[in-house]
C-alpha positions in Angstrom: -0.1 3.9 9.8 -1.2 1.0 12.3 0.3 -0.6 15.2 0.4 -4.2 15.4 1.9 -6.4 17.9 3.3 -3.2 19.8 5.4 -2.2 16.5 4.3 0.7 14.1 4.0 0.4 10.6 3.7 2.8 7.8 1.5 1.9 5.0 -1.6 2.6 3.4 -4.7 0.8 4.9 -5.3 -1.2 1.4 -2.0 -2.8 1.7 -2.7 -4.0 5.2 -5.8 -5.5 5.1 -5.7 -9.1 5.5 -4.6 -11.4 2.3 -3.8 -8.1 0.2 -0.3 -9.4 -0.5 -1.6 -13.1 -1.2 -4.2 -11.5 -3.4 -1.7 -9.2 -5.1 0.6 -12.1 -6.2 -2.3 -14.2 -7.3 -3.3 -11.4 -9.5 -6.3 -10.4 -8.1 -7.6 -7.3 -9.9 -8.6 -5.3 -6.8 -5.5 -5.9 -5.3 -3.5 -4.9 -8.2 -5.5 -1.7 -8.7 -5.0 -0.6 -4.9 -1.3 -1.6 -5.6 -1.2 0.8 -8.6 -3.3 3.4 -6.8 -1.2 3.6 -4.0 2.1 3.5 -5.8 1.3 6.3 -7.8 0.2 8.4 -4.7 3.3 7.6 -3.1 5.5 8.3 -6.3 3.6 11.7 -6.7 4.0 12.7 -3.2 7.9 11.9 -3.4 8.4 13.9 -6.6 6.7 16.9 -4.9 8.7 16.9 -1.8 12.0 16.9 -4.1 10.7 20.3 -5.7 
């Protein structure tokens, strides 16, 4: 979670780094790997909370 300009954003720090989404859409391997890693963590946590 990070606060920017008086707003709170809930997102992994890897997704909030400057240029992350631009890198992701350009196919940068590091950005793609970070995206997949965080996505897996979120989906796993979601499945565990449903149990």
